[in-house]
ROZA-100342 format. One record per residue (C-alpha): residue number from 1; residue in one letter; x, y, z. Coordinates in steps of 0.5 Angstrom, whole numbers, plus 2048, in hexadecimal, padded with zeros to 3 digits. Example, Ala and Ser with C-alpha at 12.3 -4.5 7.8 and 13.67 -1.06 7.14 Angstrom:
// residues 2
   k r  c1  c2  c3
   1 A 819 7F7 810
   2 S 81B 7FE 80E
//
This chain:
// residues 352
   k r  c1  c2  c3
   1 M 721 8C1 93C
   2 I 71D 8BA 93C
   3 L 71A 8BC 935
   4 A 721 8BE 932
   5 R 724 8B7 934
   6 H 71E 8B3 932
   7 V 71E 8B6 92B
   8 S 725 8B6 92A
   9 R 725 8AF 92D
  10 T 720 8AC 928
  11 T 723 8B0 922
  12 G 72A 8AD 924
  13 L 728 8A6 925
  14 A 724 8A6 91E
  15 M 72B 8A9 91B
  16 L 72F 8A4 91E
  17 G 72A 89F 91C
  18 A 72A 8A1 915
  19 T 732 8A2 915
  20 L 733 89B 917
  21 L 72E 898 912
  22 L 730 89B 90C
  23 W 737 89A 90E
  24 F 736 892 90F
  25 L 732 892 908
  26 Q 738 896 905
  27 V 73D 891 908
  28 L 739 88B 906
  29 F 738 88D 8FF
  30 S 73F 88F 8FE
  31 Y 741 888 900
  32 I 73D 884 8FC
  33 G 73F 889 8F6
  34 Q 747 887 8F8
  35 L 745 880 8F8
  36 G 744 880 8F0
  37 E 74B 883 8F0
  38 L 74F 87D 8F3
  39 K 755 87A 8F0
  40 N 75B 875 8F2
  41 D 75E 87B 8F6
  42 Y 758 87E 8F8
  43 R 753 87A 8FC
  44 A 74D 87A 900
  45 L 751 87C 907
  46 D 755 881 903
  47 A 74E 884 900
  48 L 74B 884 907
  49 L 752 888 90A
  50 Y 751 88D 904
  51 V 74A 88F 906
  52 L 74B 88F 90D
  53 W 751 894 90C
  54 E 74C 898 907
  55 A 747 898 90C
  56 P 749 89F 90F
  57 R 748 8A2 908
  58 Y 741 89F 907
  59 L 73F 8A2 90E
  60 Y 742 8A9 90C
  61 E 73F 8A9 906
  62 L 738 8A7 909
  63 L 738 8AC 90F
  64 P 734 8B2 90B
  65 V 72F 8AD 908
  66 A 72E 8A9 90F
  67 G 72D 8B0 913
  68 L 728 8B2 90E
  69 I 724 8AB 90F
  70 G 725 8AB 916
  71 A 722 8B2 917
  72 V 71C 8B0 913
  73 V 71B 8AA 917
  74 G 71C 8AD 91E
  75 L 718 8B3 91C
  76 G 713 8AF 919
  77 T 712 8AB 91F
  78 L 711 8B1 923
  79 A 70C 8B4 91E
  80 S 708 8AD 91E
  81 S 707 8AD 925
  82 S 705 8B4 925
  83 E 70B 8B6 92A
  84 L 70D 8BC 925
  85 V 706 8BF 925
  86 V 706 8BE 92D
  87 M 70D 8C2 92D
  88 R 70A 8C7 928
  89 A 704 8C8 92C
  90 A 708 8C9 932
  91 G 70C 8CF 92F
  92 V 712 8CB 92D
  93 S 715 8CF 927
  94 L 716 8CC 921
  95 W 71D 8CE 920
  96 R 71F 8CB 927
  97 I 71C 8C4 925
  98 V 721 8C5 91F
  99 G 726 8C6 924
 100 W 725 8C0 928
 101 V 725 8BC 921
 102 L 72C 8BF 91F
 103 R 72F 8BD 926
 104 P 730 8B5 924
 105 A 732 8B8 91D
 106 V 738 8BC 920
 107 L 73A 8B5 922
 108 L 73A 8B2 91B
 109 M 73E 8B8 919
 110 V 743 8B7 91E
 111 A 744 8AF 91C
 112 S 744 8B2 914
 113 L 74A 8B6 916
 114 A 74D 8B1 91A
 115 L 74D 8AC 914
 116 S 74F 8B0 90F
 117 E 755 8B2 913
 118 W 758 8AC 917
 119 V 754 8A6 914
 120 L 753 8A6 90D
 121 P 75A 8A7 90A
 122 Y 75D 8A1 90E
 123 A 757 89D 90D
 124 S 757 89E 905
 125 E 75F 89D 905
 126 Q 75E 896 909
 127 A 758 894 904
 128 Q 75C 896 8FE
 129 A 762 891 901
 130 V 75D 88C 902
 131 R 75A 88D 8FB
 132 T 760 88D 8F7
 133 Q 764 887 8FC
 134 Q 769 88C 8FE
 135 N 76C 88F 904
 136 P 76B 897 905
 137 V 772 899 903
 138 Q 770 895 8FC
 139 V 76A 899 8FC
 140 G 76E 89F 8FD
 141 E 772 89E 8F7
 142 V 773 8A3 8F1
 143 K 776 8A1 8EA
 144 G 778 8A7 8E6
 145 Y 777 8AD 8EB
 146 W 778 8B4 8E9
 147 S 779 8BA 8EE
 148 R 77B 8C1 8ED
 149 D 77D 8C6 8F3
 150 Q 77E 8CD 8F0
 151 R 784 8CC 8EB
 152 Q 785 8C5 8ED
 153 F 782 8BF 8E9
 154 V 783 8B8 8EC
 155 Y 781 8B2 8E8
 156 V 781 8AB 8EC
 157 E 780 8A4 8E8
 158 Y 77E 8A1 8EF
 159 A 77C 8A4 8F6
 160 N 778 8A2 8FC
 161 S 775 8A4 902
 162 A 77B 8A2 906
 163 G 77F 8A7 903
 164 A 783 8A2 8FE
 165 L 785 8A4 8F7
 166 R 788 8A1 8F1
 167 H 78B 8A4 8EB
 168 V 78A 8AB 8ED
 169 H 78B 8B1 8E7
 170 M 78C 8B8 8EA
 171 I 78C 8BF 8E6
 172 Q 78E 8C5 8E9
 173 M 78D 8CC 8E5
 174 D 78F 8D3 8E6
 175 S 78B 8D9 8E7
 176 A 78C 8DA 8DF
 177 Q 789 8D3 8DE
 178 R 790 8D0 8DC
 179 L 792 8CA 8DE
 180 Q 797 8CA 8E4
 181 Y 798 8C2 8E5
 182 T 795 8BC 8E5
 183 I 795 8B6 8EA
 184 R 794 8AF 8E9
 185 A 794 8A9 8EE
 186 K 792 8A2 8EE
 187 T 78F 8A2 8F5
 188 G 78D 8A7 8FB
 189 Q 78A 8A7 902
 190 Y 787 8AD 905
 191 Q 78A 8B0 90B
 192 Q 786 8B6 90E
 193 G 783 8BC 90C
 194 Q 785 8BC 904
 195 L 78B 8B9 905
 196 W 78C 8B2 901
 197 R 793 8AE 901
 198 L 794 8AC 8FA
 199 N 799 8A6 8F8
 200 D 79D 8A4 8F3
 201 G 79C 8AA 8EE
 202 Q 79F 8AF 8EA
 203 T 79E 8B7 8EA
 204 I 79F 8BA 8E3
 205 T 7A0 8C2 8E4
 206 V 7A0 8C7 8DE
 207 Q 7A6 8CC 8DF
 208 P 7A6 8D3 8DD
 209 D 7AA 8D2 8D6
 210 G 7A4 8CD 8D4
 211 H 7A9 8C6 8D6
 212 L 7A6 8C1 8DA
 213 Q 7A9 8BE 8E0
 214 A 7A7 8B7 8E3
 215 V 7A9 8B5 8EA
 216 S 7A7 8AE 8EC
 217 W 7A6 8AC 8F4
 218 R 7A3 8A7 8F8
 219 Q 79F 8AB 8FD
 220 L 79C 8B2 8FC
 221 D 797 8B6 901
 222 V 793 8BA 8FD
 223 K 78C 8BE 8FE
 224 L 787 8BC 8F9
 225 G 780 8BF 8F9
 226 L 77C 8B9 8FB
 227 Q 77A 8B5 901
 228 P 778 8AE 902
 229 Q 771 8B0 905
 230 Y 770 8B4 8FE
 231 V 772 8AE 8FA
 232 H 76E 8AA 8FF
 233 M 768 8AE 8FD
 234 V 769 8AD 8F6
 235 T 767 8A6 8F7
 236 L 760 8A7 8FA
 237 A 75A 8AA 8F7
 238 P 758 8B1 8F9
 239 E 752 8AF 8FD
 240 D 756 8AA 901
 241 L 75B 8B0 904
 242 A 759 8B3 90B
 243 P 757 8BB 90A
 244 S 75E 8BD 90E
 245 Q 762 8B8 908
 246 L 75E 8BB 903
 247 W 75F 8C2 905
 248 R 766 8C1 906
 249 Y 767 8BE 8FF
 250 I 763 8C3 8FC
 251 D 768 8C8 8FE
 252 H 76D 8C4 8FC
 253 L 76B 8C4 8F5
 254 Q 769 8CB 8F5
 255 Q 770 8CD 8F7
 256 Q 773 8C8 8F1
 257 G 76E 8CC 8EC
 258 Q 76A 8C5 8EB
 259 T 762 8C5 8EB
 260 A 75F 8C2 8F1
 261 A 758 8C2 8EF
 262 A 756 8BB 8F0
 263 Y 759 8BC 8F7
 264 E 755 8C2 8F8
 265 L 74F 8BF 8F6
 266 A 750 8B9 8FB
 267 L 752 8BE 901
 268 W 74C 8C2 900
 269 Q 747 8BC 900
 270 K 74A 8BA 906
 271 L 749 8C0 90A
 272 S 742 8C1 907
 273 A 740 8BA 909
 274 P 73E 8BC 910
 275 F 73A 8C2 90E
 276 A 737 8BE 909
 277 L 734 8B9 90E
 278 T 732 8BF 912
 279 S 72E 8C2 90C
 280 L 72B 8BC 90B
 281 V 728 8BB 912
 282 L 725 8C2 911
 283 V 722 8C0 90B
 284 A 71F 8BA 90F
 285 C 71C 8BF 914
 286 S 719 8C3 90F
 287 F 716 8BC 90C
 288 I 713 8BA 913
 289 F 710 8C0 915
 290 G 70D 8C1 90E
 291 P 70B 8BD 908
 292 L 70D 8B6 90B
 293 R 70A 8B7 912
 294 Q 704 8B2 910
 295 Q 707 8AE 90C
 296 T 709 8A6 90D
 297 V 710 8A4 910
 298 G 712 8A1 909
 299 F 710 8A7 905
 300 R 714 8AB 909
 301 L 71A 8A6 908
 302 V 719 8A6 901
 303 I 719 8AE 901
 304 A 71F 8AF 905
 305 L 723 8AA 901
 306 F 721 8AD 8FB
 307 V 723 8B4 8FE
 308 G 72A 8B1 901
 309 L 72C 8AE 8FA
 310 S 72A 8B4 8F6
 311 F 72E 8B8 8FA
 312 R 734 8B4 8FA
 313 Y 734 8B3 8F2
 314 L 733 8BA 8F1
 315 Q 739 8BC 8F6
 316 D 73D 8B7 8F2
 317 F 73B 8B9 8EB
 318 L 73D 8C1 8ED
 319 G 743 8BF 8F0
 320 Y 746 8BB 8EA
 321 A 743 8C1 8E5
 322 S 747 8C6 8E9
 323 L 74D 8C2 8E7
 324 V 74B 8C2 8DF
 325 Y 749 8C9 8DF
 326 A 74F 8CB 8E4
 327 A 74A 8CF 8E8
 328 S 74B 8D0 8F0
 329 V 74A 8C9 8F3
 330 G 748 8CC 8FA
 331 W 742 8D0 8F7
 332 F 740 8CA 8F3
 333 V 740 8C5 8F9
 334 S 73D 8CA 8FD
 335 L 737 8CC 8F9
 336 P 733 8C5 8FA
 337 I 734 8C6 902
 338 V 732 8CE 901
 339 L 72C 8CC 8FD
 340 V 729 8C7 902
 341 V 72A 8CB 908
 342 L 727 8D1 905
 343 F 721 8CC 903
 344 G 721 8C9 90A
 345 A 721 8D0 90D
 346 F 71C 8D3 909
 347 A 717 8CD 90A
 348 L 718 8CD 911
 349 R 717 8D5 911
 350 R 710 8D4 90E
 351 M 70E 8CF 913
 352 H 710 8D3 919
//
């Protein structure tokens, strides 16, 4: 349908233009900010590389606000030229026009999901490597790491994402929470599954009569309740992990009886981001068909930016508030989206 293509193309190009403009400004200002942190081992080229690796994060964070601004500008253009009035006079329903506007928003939703799943984890790790002047393996280093799996407790003084361990201490308890044996090893290397090969160590076993038996060895294959991927995840901030990684790590922490609230918050924020974008586009439609129909472009942009930033800050505030009050993270993160959708739908229904 010609009208559908026209509305979708106009709003889609406006969303694309708003995204590229905001993205460029964010990258530019971030680079200027990094220039104030230059050191002997962190030069202007390093700062540029760091900002470029961080650029996917900037894009991901800007998509909801860019979608809102683009929808306001695109629909505002159609409203200023009276095209929306003509469409409505020709019998085109309000909800059909809204559906046409949501088509390019769906593409932004797909881009948001793709960035969070496949681009951000790798780009964030590379940015951190540039910022700290280390290679990715060094970025994935952990010093002093505890892991628990059922009745097994493991402490390593050093571990990295390549599966190398140094100074391993393992404690195994029985069902009555009594010590069975301990293992100490100088080094270790990951093999597969939960199997690790420890080198130059000693096993001390508690005998039934209470005596201790010590056995030294050069190599020993044991099952430890940790894997390199989880060691690696500890070195990254929760928001730098992909949704699939967060899901697996949350399950891993829950199996170990550890709290995973920060990772649950990051997961819900990533899963809700596409819906946040759609809800803001819906509000943009209610604005253009309502109070902003006769306003100037500049005024529309100010209102759109104010609404987008307010939504972002409210969602962040409620998300972190859920950690403080130990409430349901999902409900707190989703509440602003639900409120915005209800507001937009109610406003459009009144105009219908």
